[in-house]
RODO-2510 file (C-alpha; in nm, 4 decimals, decimal comma):
residues 189
     n   res          X          Y          Z
     1     m   -12,8176     0,9036    -2,3225
     2     r   -12,5424     1,0135    -2,0844
     3     v   -12,6692     1,2279    -1,8021
     4     a   -12,4100     1,1457    -1,5371
     5     w   -12,1871     1,4312    -1,4211
     6     g   -11,9032     1,5073    -1,1895
     7     l   -11,8465     1,8072    -0,9632
     8     f   -11,5237     1,9270    -0,8143
     9     v   -11,5815     2,0629    -0,4654
    10     s   -11,2921     2,1468    -0,2346
    11     g   -11,0598     1,9649    -0,4758
    12     a   -11,2441     1,6348    -0,4393
    13     a   -11,4019     1,4752    -0,7474
    14     l   -11,7595     1,3621    -0,6984
    15     v   -11,8082     1,0458    -0,8966
    16     a   -12,0993     0,8147    -0,9565
    17     c   -12,2040     0,6427    -0,6343
    18     s   -12,5248     0,5672    -0,4471
    19     g   -12,6668     0,7316    -0,1416
    20     a   -12,7675     1,0752    -0,2672
    21     t   -13,0825     1,2379    -0,1316
    22     t   -13,2833     1,4101    -0,4030
    23     t   -13,6080     1,6059    -0,4236
    24     l   -13,9201     1,4299    -0,5330
    25     g   -14,1420     1,5176    -0,8275
    26     g   -14,2850     1,3832    -1,1480
    27     g   -14,0851     1,5711    -1,4106
    28     g   -14,2370     1,6940    -1,7368
    29     g   -14,3637     2,0442    -1,8080
    30     g   -14,1695     2,3643    -1,7481
    31     g   -13,9658     2,5096    -2,0306
    32     a   -13,6138     2,5500    -2,1645
    33     t   -13,4291     2,7219    -2,4424
    34     v   -13,0932     2,6273    -2,5920
    35     t   -12,9254     2,8713    -2,8280
    36     g   -12,6338     2,7579    -3,0413
    37     t   -12,5350     2,4363    -3,2112
    38     f   -12,3070     2,1494    -3,1280
    39     g   -12,1103     2,0190    -3,4232
    40     g   -12,3498     2,2157    -3,6433
    41     t   -12,6536     2,0408    -3,5007
    42     p   -12,9182     2,2538    -3,3318
    43     f   -13,0569     2,1316    -2,9959
    44     g   -13,4219     2,0305    -3,0296
    45     v   -13,5593     2,0981    -2,6797
    46     v   -13,8527     1,8693    -2,5957
    47     d   -13,8330     1,8108    -2,2185
    48     q   -13,6417     1,9066    -1,9053
    49     i   -13,6193     1,7859    -1,5462
    50     g   -13,4669     1,9417    -1,2398
    51     y   -13,3222     1,7818    -0,9267
    52     s   -13,1472     1,8752    -0,6060
    53     g   -13,0095     1,7012    -0,3042
    54     t   -12,7105     1,6292    -0,0864
    55     q   -12,4293     1,3795    -0,0945
    56     v   -12,1558     1,3002     0,1579
    57     i   -11,8142     1,2951    -0,0122
    58     n   -11,5091     1,1988     0,1956
    59     g   -11,6925     1,3022     0,5098
    60     t   -11,8021     1,6390     0,3679
    61     n   -12,1622     1,7327     0,2926
    62     v   -12,2134     1,8610    -0,0609
    63     a   -12,5407     2,0155    -0,1815
    64     y   -12,6208     2,0064    -0,5531
    65     v   -12,8855     2,1220    -0,7977
    66     g   -12,9153     2,0442    -1,1643
    67     v   -13,1196     2,0180    -1,4756
    68     v   -13,1261     1,7739    -1,7688
    69     i   -13,2553     1,9130    -2,0974
    70     t   -13,3357     1,6621    -2,3723
    71     n   -13,4909     1,6226    -2,7158
    72     v   -13,6931     1,3256    -2,5798
    73     a   -14,0411     1,3367    -2,4235
    74     g   -14,0869     1,1917    -2,0753
    75     t   -13,7293     1,2412    -1,9536
    76     c   -13,8101     1,1623    -1,5873
    77     a   -13,9744     0,8289    -1,6742
    78     l   -13,6914     0,7550    -1,9218
    79     l   -13,4331     0,7986    -1,6506
    80     h   -13,6274     0,5826    -1,4076
    81     r   -13,6549     0,2919    -1,6514
    82     q   -13,2972     0,3486    -1,7721
    83     g   -13,4258     0,3905    -2,1266
    84     n   -13,2063     0,4220    -2,4322
    85     p   -13,3759     0,6292    -2,7047
    86     p   -13,2210     0,6630    -3,0524
    87     s   -13,0999     0,9990    -3,1865
    88     a   -13,1117     1,1533    -2,8355
    89     q   -12,9571     1,4802    -2,7251
    90     s   -12,9058     1,5714    -2,3626
    91     l   -12,7525     1,8675    -2,1849
    92     s   -12,6856     1,7881    -1,8172
    93     i   -12,6054     2,0940    -1,6061
    94     a   -12,5268     2,0928    -1,2328
    95     a   -12,4034     2,3231    -0,9576
    96     g   -12,2649     2,2160    -0,6254
    97     a   -12,1490     2,3702    -0,2982
    98     a   -11,9986     2,2423     0,0229
    99     g   -12,2642     2,2244     0,2931
   100     t   -12,6195     2,0995     0,3272
   101     t   -12,7970     2,3622     0,1171
   102     i   -12,7379     2,5300    -0,2139
   103     g   -12,8668     2,8724    -0,2987
   104     s   -12,9366     3,0874    -0,5965
   105     g   -12,6384     3,2513    -0,7607
   106     t   -12,3839     3,2099    -1,0405
   107     y   -12,1611     2,9038    -1,0401
   108     v   -11,8495     2,8847    -1,2591
   109     i   -11,7742     2,5767    -1,4681
   110     a   -11,4736     2,3829    -1,3307
   111     a   -11,4123     2,6344    -1,0499
   112     q   -11,1924     2,5217    -0,7637
   113     g   -11,3023     2,5752    -0,4056
   114     t   -11,6250     2,5243    -0,2245
   115     q   -11,8678     2,5803    -0,5116
   116     t   -11,8586     2,4908    -0,8813
   117     a   -12,0628     2,3873    -1,1844
   118     t   -12,0368     2,1314    -1,4617
   119     a   -12,2164     2,0590    -1,7856
   120     i   -12,2108     1,7665    -2,0310
   121     y   -12,3562     1,7582    -2,3833
   122     a   -12,4251     1,4079    -2,5173
   123     q   -12,5815     1,2806    -2,8349
   124     t   -12,6586     0,9324    -2,9712
   125     d   -12,7092     0,8169    -3,3255
   126     a   -13,0096     0,6266    -3,4752
   127     t   -12,8705     0,2995    -3,3334
   128     c   -12,8345     0,4475    -2,9781
   129     m   -12,4555     0,4520    -3,0013
   130     g   -12,2696     0,7454    -2,8488
   131     k   -12,1989     1,0070    -3,1137
   132     v   -12,0898     1,3024    -2,9015
   133     d   -11,9942     1,3251    -2,5337
   134     s   -11,8357     1,6529    -2,4315
   135     q   -11,7929     1,8310    -2,0966
   136     a   -11,7988     2,2096    -2,0889
   137     s   -11,4547     2,3619    -2,0369
   138     s   -11,5717     2,7049    -1,9208
   139     g   -11,8809     2,9157    -1,8635
   140     t   -12,1382     2,9779    -1,5989
   141     v   -12,4595     2,8330    -1,4579
   142     t   -12,6930     3,0771    -1,2865
   143     i   -12,9532     2,9344    -1,0475
   144     t   -13,2390     3,1788    -1,0041
   145     a   -13,4746     2,9719    -0,7912
   146     i   -13,4865     2,6290    -0,6276
   147     t   -13,8161     2,5032    -0,4888
   148     s   -13,9511     2,1593    -0,4046
   149     g   -14,1256     2,1683    -0,7404
   150     s   -13,8776     2,3259    -0,9829
   151     v   -13,5279     2,4514    -1,0655
   152     v   -13,5049     2,7815    -1,2590
   153     g   -13,1991     2,9435    -1,4111
   154     s   -12,9744     3,0000    -1,7132
   155     f   -12,6422     2,8884    -1,8566
   156     d   -12,3643     3,0038    -2,0879
   157     l   -12,1273     2,7231    -2,1816
   158     d   -11,8123     2,6801    -2,3907
   159     f   -11,6861     2,3355    -2,4939
   160     p   -11,3368     2,2172    -2,5954
   161     t   -11,4752     2,1556    -2,9458
   162     g   -11,5294     2,5325    -2,9901
   163     d   -11,9060     2,4901    -2,9577
   164     h   -12,1035     2,7352    -2,7479
   165     l   -12,4487     2,6758    -2,5919
   166     s   -12,6532     2,9168    -2,3835
   167     g   -13,0098     2,9283    -2,2650
   168     t   -13,2625     2,9176    -1,9841
   169     f   -13,4562     2,6551    -1,7931
   170     s   -13,7566     2,6240    -1,5671
   171     a   -13,7588     2,2516    -1,4939
   172     p   -14,0005     2,0561    -1,2726
   173     t   -13,8213     1,8298    -1,0281
   174     c   -13,7847     1,4593    -1,0835
   175     d   -13,6844     1,1965    -0,8344
   176     y   -13,3490     1,1521    -1,0079
   177     d   -13,0211     1,0544    -0,8447
   178     p   -12,7311     1,1815    -1,0569
   179     f   -12,4895     0,9718    -0,8486
   180     a   -12,6636     0,6380    -0,9230
   181     t   -12,5185     0,3990    -1,1755
   182     y   -12,7063     0,4340    -1,5062
   183     t   -12,7096     0,1269    -1,7305
   184     p   -12,9167     0,1953    -2,0448
   185     g   -13,1514    -0,0718    -2,1753
   186     a   -13,1926    -0,1946    -2,5293
   187     c   -13,1959     0,0614    -2,8063
   188     g   -13,5386     0,2179    -2,8318
   189     s   -13,6402     0,1421    -2,4733
***
């Protein structure tokens, strides 16, 4: 399940690396909706986790907040053990801004400047092989509230495939580092 993401802040690409500081929490609970299909397949929402933190990129502080929506139970624990479930769907959504804090507001997908958003839809087949991996080409992510216990908001995303996904989320935070290297285990783990 691909949940890694990249942000473009002040023209600098944020890529997978260690050293991010994220909020703590257990994940699980909350709620999410996903309207639309990807490649004709509806998204079967089962779980969602939220996260937020800061990362230093090229000497600049960047604050971020995000949510991962999946069709798999126990997403936080799955990410911690680097699990690899079959037939998984994930929608990873993130917003970032230059500085040490990020606030509520609307963030534009692939915007240039000091704040932006990104989203990736990924899907695996029954043998845990990547079936779909697509980054949103346009749209918005609206963050309504960020607390130490949850991330709340909505999204409206368009993908280069012509697919469109929209929805809402209220996701409990998980101690998840979106900048860490993710190496999935054996299929079914």
